[in-house]
C-alpha positions as a printed NumPy array, in Angstrom:
array([[139.518, 132.023, -37.532],
       [137.587, 135.23 , -37.016],
       [135.919, 135.846, -33.662],
       [132.564, 137.56 , -33.613],
       [132.612, 140.931, -31.835],
       [129.759, 139.991, -29.469],
       [131.588, 136.888, -28.262],
       [134.784, 138.89 , -27.807],
       [132.969, 141.387, -25.614],
       [131.615, 138.594, -23.403],
       [135.038, 137.034, -23.02 ],
       [136.558, 140.414, -22.159],
       [133.909, 141.067, -19.492],
       [134.381, 137.672, -17.869],
       [138.145, 138.16 , -17.756],
       [137.762, 141.535, -16.062],
       [135.382, 140.02 , -13.461],
       [137.833, 137.294, -12.41 ],
       [140.716, 139.79 , -12.237],
       [138.649, 142.015,  -9.948],
       [137.746, 139.133,  -7.645],
       [141.38 , 138.121,  -7.332],
       [142.342, 141.682,  -6.416],
       [139.674, 141.914,  -3.727],
       [140.838, 138.65 ,  -2.139],
       [144.387, 139.963,  -1.877],
       [143.289, 143.021,   0.131],
       [142.025, 140.929,   3.073],
       [138.313, 141.703,   2.642],
       [136.338, 139.91 ,   5.388],
       [133.76 , 138.851,   2.796],
       [135.94 , 135.886,   1.944],
       [137.886, 135.378,   5.145],
       [137.134, 132.871,   7.949],
       [135.263, 134.423,  10.915],
       [137.603, 135.64 ,  13.613],
       [137.668, 133.446,  16.769],
       [135.412, 134.795,  19.547],
       [137.395, 135.705,  22.65 ],
       [136.531, 133.373,  25.588],
       [136.14 , 134.806,  29.107],
       [138.383, 133.104,  31.674],
       [136.583, 130.496,  33.806],
       [135.352, 131.811,  37.18 ],
       [137.664, 131.232,  40.099],
       [136.544, 128.318,  42.293],
       [134.731, 129.329,  45.445],
       [136.689, 128.687,  48.628],
       [135.478, 125.715,  50.621],
       [133.399, 126.697,  53.633],
       [134.061, 124.838,  56.882],
       [131.113, 122.67 ,  57.946],
       [128.734, 124.336,  60.373],
       [129.192, 122.912,  63.89 ],
       [126.341, 120.693,  64.966],
       [124.656, 120.575,  68.336],
       [123.856, 122.888,  71.224],
       [126.521, 124.996,  72.893],
       [127.18 , 124.358,  76.567],
       [129.593, 126.296,  78.77 ],
       [131.611, 124.733,  81.574],
       [132.726, 127.117,  84.29 ],
       [136.315, 126.421,  85.419],
       [135.83 , 128.605,  88.47 ],
       [133.599, 131.285,  89.972],
       [132.53 , 133.582,  87.141],
       [130.88 , 136.987,  87.238],
       [127.819, 137.608,  85.086],
       [125.9  , 140.601,  83.794],
       [122.216, 141.235,  83.303],
       [122.859, 142.017,  79.628],
       [125.713, 141.687,  77.162],
       [128.476, 144.151,  77.989],
       [126.83 , 145.335,  81.189],
       [128.298, 145.735,  84.657],
       [128.695, 142.7  ,  86.836],
       [125.403, 141.704,  88.477],
       [126.498, 138.642,  90.418],
       [128.68 , 135.544,  90.445],
       [128.083, 131.987,  89.279],
       [129.895, 129.336,  91.277],
       [132.016, 126.539,  89.829],
       [129.495, 124.044,  91.208],
       [125.715, 123.954,  91.375],
       [123.744, 124.092,  94.633],
       [123.549, 120.287,  94.499],
       [127.325, 119.955,  94.092],
       [127.59 , 119.159,  90.383],
       [130.162, 120.835,  88.162],
       [128.578, 124.003,  86.801],
       [127.801, 123.455,  83.087],
       [125.316, 125.863,  81.516],
       [123.305, 125.855,  78.309],
       [124.132, 128.724,  75.942],
       [120.946, 130.294,  74.59 ],
       [122.356, 133.466,  72.909],
       [125.605, 135.078,  71.698],
       [126.538, 138.759,  71.421],
       [130.107, 139.242,  70.278],
       [132.375, 138.084,  73.134],
       [129.351, 137.551,  75.424],
       [127.272, 134.424,  75.981],
       [123.743, 134.349,  77.35 ],
       [123.458, 131.261,  79.569],
       [120.541, 129.554,  81.283],
       [120.995, 129.396,  85.062],
       [119.032, 128.759,  88.241],
       [120.568, 131.959,  89.692],
       [117.973, 134.014,  87.803],
       [114.198, 133.799,  87.367],
       [112.687, 131.69 ,  84.581],
       [113.274, 133.183,  81.147],
       [116.185, 135.458,  82.117],
       [119.729, 134.925,  80.882],
       [122.991, 135.556,  82.651],
       [125.67 , 137.036,  80.374],
       [129.231, 135.791,  80.773],
       [132.382, 136.425,  78.774],
       [133.364, 133.807,  76.255],
       [136.929, 133.889,  77.619],
       [135.71 , 132.902,  81.132],
       [134.219, 129.546,  80.15 ],
       [135.092, 126.383,  78.248],
       [132.708, 125.718,  75.386],
       [131.661, 122.341,  74.013],
       [128.635, 120.975,  72.204],
       [126.003, 118.34 ,  72.726],
       [123.616, 117.008,  70.086],
       [121.177, 115.866,  72.782],
       [118.096, 117.836,  73.762],
       [114.733, 117.204,  75.454],
       [111.329, 118.566,  74.447],
       [108.311, 118.3  ,  76.709],
       [104.773, 118.72 ,  75.376],
       [102.536, 119.257,  78.408],
       [ 99.304, 118.865,  76.445],
       [100.431, 115.416,  75.302],
       [101.999, 114.46 ,  78.672],
       [105.119, 113.485,  76.765],
       [108.867, 114.048,  76.827],
       [110.935, 113.437,  73.691],
       [114.642, 112.682,  73.652],
       [116.362, 113.932,  70.495],
       [119.814, 113.611,  69.049],
       [119.984, 116.41 ,  66.544],
       [116.611, 116.188,  64.778],
       [116.326, 112.458,  65.259],
       [113.81 , 111.179,  67.809],
       [115.552, 108.63 ,  70.037],
       [112.853, 108.026,  72.653],
       [109.346, 109.178,  73.532],
       [108.487, 109.144,  77.221],
       [105.131, 109.433,  78.938],
       [105.288, 111.807,  81.915],
       [103.141, 113.194,  84.701],
       [102.947, 117.001,  84.69 ],
       [102.001, 119.675,  87.211],
       [ 98.436, 119.574,  88.454],
       [ 96.008, 122.487,  88.302],
       [ 97.318, 125.369,  90.426],
       [100.881, 124.013,  90.281],
       [101.35 , 123.78 ,  86.518],
       [104.738, 122.939,  85.071],
       [106.442, 126.145,  83.893],
       [107.113, 126.532,  80.158],
       [110.149, 127.906,  78.365],
       [113.75 , 127.046,  77.653],
       [115.596, 125.391,  80.535],
       [118.551, 123.071,  81.009],
       [119.729, 120.139,  83.083],
       [121.859, 121.331,  85.992],
       [122.402, 118.079,  87.896],
       [122.009, 114.308,  87.591],
       [121.268, 112.87 ,  91.029],
       [120.377, 109.566,  92.632],
       [116.729, 109.565,  93.674],
       [117.407, 107.443,  96.748],
       [119.38 , 110.33 ,  98.257],
       [116.219, 112.425,  98.451],
       [113.471, 109.862,  99.127],
       [111.578, 106.986,  97.491],
       [109.07 , 109.3  ,  95.84 ],
       [111.8  , 110.402,  93.398],
       [112.313, 106.918,  91.988],
       [115.744, 105.932,  90.766],
       [116.905, 109.182,  89.328],
       [116.6  , 112.948,  89.234],
       [117.555, 115.307,  86.425],
       [117.322, 118.722,  88.061],
       [116.445, 121.702,  85.902],
       [117.192, 125.382,  86.416],
       [113.419, 126.076,  86.254],
       [111.613, 127.455,  89.303],
       [108.062, 126.578,  90.344],
       [106.261, 129.832,  91.073],
       [103.143, 128.139,  92.424],
       [104.116, 125.493,  94.939],
       [101.227, 123.705,  96.689],
       [100.242, 124.879, 100.19 ],
       [102.528, 123.4  , 102.834],
       [105.081, 122.262, 100.247],
       [108.573, 121.849, 101.764],
       [110.469, 120.388,  98.811],
       [111.891, 123.635,  97.436],
       [110.881, 125.368,  94.21 ],
       [113.209, 123.739,  91.669],
       [111.661, 121.709,  88.864],
       [113.101, 118.322,  87.882],
       [112.507, 115.301,  85.708],
       [112.439, 112.35 ,  88.093],
       [111.019, 108.959,  88.87 ],
       [108.102, 108.19 ,  91.161],
       [106.842, 105.677,  93.673],
       [103.333, 106.158,  92.215],
       [103.721, 104.957,  88.597],
       [ 99.957, 105.093,  88.035],
       [100.235, 108.913,  87.987],
       [102.457, 108.89 ,  84.888],
       [100.547, 110.377,  81.978],
       [ 98.327, 112.511,  84.212],
       [ 98.461, 116.011,  85.766],
       [ 99.453, 114.971,  89.281],
       [102.741, 116.564,  90.324],
       [103.72 , 119.803,  92.035],
       [105.246, 120.903,  88.73 ],
       [107.949, 118.32 ,  88.039],
       [107.868, 115.836,  85.187],
       [107.59 , 112.262,  86.506],
       [108.674, 109.323,  84.367],
       [109.226, 105.59 ,  84.721],
       [112.578, 104.424,  86.084],
       [113.396, 102.579,  82.841],
       [113.133, 105.879,  80.953],
       [115.048, 107.805,  83.575],
       [117.945, 105.331,  83.373],
       [118.239, 106.028,  79.628],
       [118.239, 109.785,  80.189],
       [120.812, 109.587,  82.946],
       [123.108, 107.597,  80.681],
       [122.78 , 109.719,  77.558],
       [122.204, 113.392,  78.301],
       [124.984, 115.479,  79.859],
       [124.593, 118.31 ,  82.327],
       [123.903, 121.447,  80.338],
       [121.538, 119.695,  77.906],
       [118.755, 122.109,  76.83 ],
       [115.174, 121.264,  77.796],
       [112.296, 122.936,  75.956],
       [108.894, 122.8  ,  77.672],
       [105.804, 123.902,  75.778],
       [102.146, 123.947,  76.725]])
């Protein structure tokens, strides 16, 4: 059988095309190869676990007489005894830290001033309790962390003998009967000082949270600067808050 020239040319061209394609495939051309696998970055290293942040307010117990400075790292400015002036073990609220130094609240200095002691001279612990007084509301709030545990109505300082404001702390827990019936069942002494005692006042200048033999004055401005509360409330405070508990008083 005789093949037409035009058909022969077509067959020849097709054969050459397939031969060329086979040759290209054998050279490894990427046109016909699977895509190369994309390199994967190694997974990030897990972050180290952080220890939980301690909760509560720092308080410092003094194992013995301890010198203090007027500022962190300064020369000694005085000595804090191992016991308070009322005989309680000296436990102070820590209000600031500067390296190895602690700024503590103490009755040895005027309101608002801190005594600086070395961390190595005290024993630190924490309390989650705190007290916040709002003088405008005649109220005292007991907190454990951020949780309100009790709201207490209180008498505050009368005009001319206003209750001082600021950050203070409980220095002593005392029986009211030891000092007179007008203190009710209990006294929680603070480091705060009353700068404006009434004329003829002989009861000292320390502020306290205490009971009263005149319960009708609770909720009014009637005291010489102290916060007066009902005995039922004072019993709760005496049982729950330790010496060194911070007390924040605002106007």
